[in-house]
C-alpha positions in Angstrom: 0.0 0.0 0.0 1.5 3.4 -1.0 1.5 6.4 1.4 -1.4 8.2 -0.3 -3.6 5.1 0.0 -2.7 4.8 3.7 -3.9 8.4 4.2 -7.1 7.8 2.3 -7.8 4.7 4.4 -7.1 6.6 7.6 -9.6 9.3 6.6 -12.2 6.6 5.7 -11.7 4.8 9.0 -11.8 8.2 11.0 -8.2 7.7 12.2 -7.3 11.0 10.6 -9.3 14.2 9.9 -9.6 15.5 6.3 -7.6 18.6 7.4 -4.7 16.4 8.7 -4.8 14.4 5.5 -4.7 17.6 3.3 -1.7 18.8 5.3 0.1 15.6 4.6 -0.7 15.7 0.9 0.5 19.2 0.7 4.0 18.2 1.7 6.7 18.3 -1.0 6.8 15.1 -3.0 10.6 15.0 -2.6 13.1 15.6 0.1 16.0 18.0 -0.7 19.1 16.7 1.0 21.5 19.1 -0.8 23.2 16.8 -3.2 20.0 15.0 -4.1 16.3 15.5 -4.3 14.9 12.2 -3.2 11.6 11.4 -5.1 9.2 10.2 -2.4 6.1 10.0 -4.6 7.5 7.9 -7.5 5.7 4.8 -6.2 2.4 6.7 -6.3 3.0 8.0 -9.9 4.6 5.0 -11.4 3.8 2.1 -9.1 7.5 1.5 -8.3 9.7 3.6 -5.9 12.9 5.4 -6.9 16.0 3.4 -7.6 19.5 4.6 -6.7 22.0 4.7 -9.5 25.2 4.0 -7.6 27.9 4.9 -10.2 29.5 8.3 -9.6 28.1 8.6 -6.1 30.2 8.4 -3.0 29.2 5.9 -0.3 28.3 8.8 1.9 25.9 10.2 -0.7 24.3 6.8 -1.2 23.9 6.4 2.5 22.2 9.8 2.8 19.7 8.9 0.0 19.0 5.5 1.6 18.4 7.2 5.0 15.9 9.6 3.4 14.0 6.7 1.7 13.9 4.6 4.9 12.7 7.6 7.0 9.8 7.8 4.5 8.9 4.2 4.9 10.5 2.8 1.7 11.5 -0.6 3.0 12.9 -2.2 -0.2 15.6 -0.3 -2.0 17.5 -1.2 -5.1 21.0 0.3 -5.8 22.4 -0.3 -9.3 26.0 -0.1 -10.5 27.3 -0.3 -7.0 31.1 -0.6 -6.8 32.3 -3.4 -4.5 34.4 -1.1 -2.4 31.4 1.2 -1.9 29.2 -1.8 -1.0 31.7 -2.8 1.7 31.6 0.6 3.3 27.8 0.8 3.2 27.4 -2.7 4.6 29.0 -1.5 7.9 26.1 0.8 8.6 23.2 -0.5 6.5 21.4 -3.9 6.1 22.8 -4.2 2.6 22.9 -7.4 0.6 25.4 -7.1 -2.3 25.1 -9.1 -5.5 28.6 -8.6 -7.1 27.7 -10.5 -10.3 25.2 -7.8 -11.2 26.8 -4.9 -9.2 23.6 -4.5 -7.3 22.9 -3.6 -3.7 19.6 -4.6 -2.0 18.0 -3.4 1.2 14.9 -5.3 2.4 13.6 -8.6 1.4 12.8 -9.8 -2.2 9.1 -10.0 -2.8 7.3 -13.2 -3.6 6.8 -13.4 -7.4 3.3 -12.2 -8.4 3.7 -11.6 -12.2 1.6 -13.3 -14.8 4.4 -15.7 -15.9 8.1 -16.1 -16.2 10.8 -13.7 -17.4 13.5 -15.6 -19.3 16.9 -13.9 -19.3 19.2 -15.2 -22.1 22.8 -14.3 -22.9 24.8 -15.0 -26.0 28.0 -15.6 -24.0 29.4 -15.8 -20.5 30.9 -12.3 -20.9 27.3 -10.9 -21.1 26.4 -12.2 -17.6 27.1 -9.0 -15.6 24.5 -7.2 -17.7 22.2 -10.2 -17.5 22.4 -10.4 -13.7 21.5 -6.7 -13.5 18.4 -7.4 -15.5 17.5 -10.6 -13.7 17.9 -9.2 -10.2 16.0 -6.1 -11.1 13.1 -8.3 -12.5 13.1 -10.4 -9.3 13.2 -7.2 -7.2 9.9 -6.2 -8.9 8.2 -9.5 -8.1 8.9 -11.6 -11.2 9.9 -15.2 -11.5 13.1 -15.4 -13.5 14.7 -18.2 -15.6 18.3 -17.7 -16.5 19.6 -19.2 -19.7 23.3 -18.2 -20.2 25.8 -18.8 -23.0 23.2 -19.8 -25.6 24.5 -17.6 -28.5 24.1 -18.3 -32.2 27.7 -19.5 -32.6 26.4 -22.8 -31.2 22.8 -22.7 -32.1 22.1 -26.2 -30.7 22.7 -24.7 -27.2 19.8 -22.3 -27.7 17.5 -24.9 -29.3 18.0 -27.2 -26.3 16.0 -24.7 -24.2 13.0 -24.3 -26.5 10.6 -25.3 -23.7 11.7 -22.4 -21.5 11.7 -20.0 -24.4 8.2 -20.9 -25.6 6.9 -20.9 -22.0 8.2 -17.4 -21.1 5.9 -14.4 -20.8 8.8 -12.0 -21.6 12.3 -12.7 -22.8 15.4 -10.5 -22.3 18.0 -11.3 -25.0 21.4 -10.0 -24.1 24.3 -10.0 -26.6 27.4 -8.2 -27.7 29.5 -8.9 -30.9 26.9 -8.7 -33.7 23.9 -9.0 -31.5 22.2 -11.8 -33.5 20.7 -13.5 -30.5 17.7 -11.2 -30.3 16.6 -11.8 -33.9 16.9 -15.6 -33.5 14.9 -15.6 -30.3 12.4 -13.2 -31.7 11.8 -15.6 -34.5 11.1 -18.5 -32.1 9.1 -16.9 -29.3 5.4 -15.8 -29.1 6.1 -13.2 -26.4 7.7 -9.8 -26.3 11.5 -9.8 -26.6 13.6 -7.1 -25.0 17.0 -6.9 -26.7 20.0 -5.6 -24.7 23.2 -4.9 -26.7 26.3 -5.1 -24.6 29.7 -3.5 -25.0 31.3 -7.0 -25.5 33.2 -7.5 -28.7 36.3 -6.8 -30.7 37.2 -3.5 -32.4 34.3 -3.2 -34.9 31.8 -4.0 -32.2 32.4 -0.3 -31.4 31.6 -0.7 -27.7 28.2 -2.1 -28.4 27.1 0.1 -31.3 27.2 -2.8 -33.8 25.0 -5.0 -31.6 22.7 -2.0 -31.0 22.2 -1.3 -34.7 21.8 -5.0 -35.5 19.1 -5.3 -32.8 17.3 -2.1 -34.0 17.3 -3.6 -37.5 15.9 -7.0 -36.4 13.5 -8.5 -38.9 11.7 -10.4 -36.2 8.5 -8.9 -35.0 8.0 -8.1 -31.3 11.6 -7.1 -30.5 12.3 -3.9 -28.7 15.7 -2.5 -27.8 17.1 -0.8 -24.7 20.4 1.1 -24.4 23.8 -0.5 -24.4 24.5 -2.5 -21.2 21.2 -1.3 -19.7 20.3 -4.5 -17.8 18.3 -2.4 -15.3 16.1 -0.9 -18.0 15.4 -4.3 -19.5 14.5 -5.9 -16.2 12.2 -3.0 -15.2 10.4 -3.1 -18.5 10.1 -6.9 -18.5 8.5 -6.6 -15.0 6.0 -4.1 -16.3 5.0 -6.3 -19.2 4.8 -9.4 -17.0 2.4 -7.5 -14.6 0.2 -6.3 -17.4 -3.5 -6.5 -16.6 -2.8 -6.5 -12.9 -3.8 -3.0 -12.1 -5.5 -2.8 -8.7 -9.2 -2.1 -8.6 -10.4 0.9 -6.6 -8.7 0.2 -3.2 -11.4 2.1 -1.3 -14.4 0.3 -2.9 
């Protein structure tokens, strides 16, 4: 239940006066802590609370943002692109769980999966796993059941075809590949669900840091393939979660 719903229930149940509720709703939807303006109403607007992007922030700044979130009753917090050394410092004062494989920090418990089906996360190679783990952990953080299928690239097509049951049974697929990015098109031609393609910066010189895979995925001839930014595992995991929860909008909570 988000904070505004709590206020409305309190008014309905005569635990709070309309005047008290109005005062609470008039408060700024963010907290200004100097170096950051922490968005406290994002869960109300978008259904999901703000996420902390850890890269470029000091451990002290991250700790301050986390403190603001926790003071405002955000119990589950996701920190992406968190450096291991910063995670070690934060763990001394925060109940932080660190997932080094995806460079993600977690505060609070993972929710039970409540999506419509399964999100399948596929990588072309082992080198793509860091981006894949960012996507997979993000999807799990938002209440999705995730199946991981790693190192199933098209250079050995039999590896991919051995997982047809998982591919055909998924509600959403995240296809992650560097080099020429062919995995997304092949999967898009096999699956009957949306495919989110993630180009990675893996590859030799003419991969151009992921640009070749990005352009290849954008030019996919397979229907139902969408593309996120290079190495953007978080964006893919978030979008997959939205798709997997489609049709689950809450009815009027006060009815």
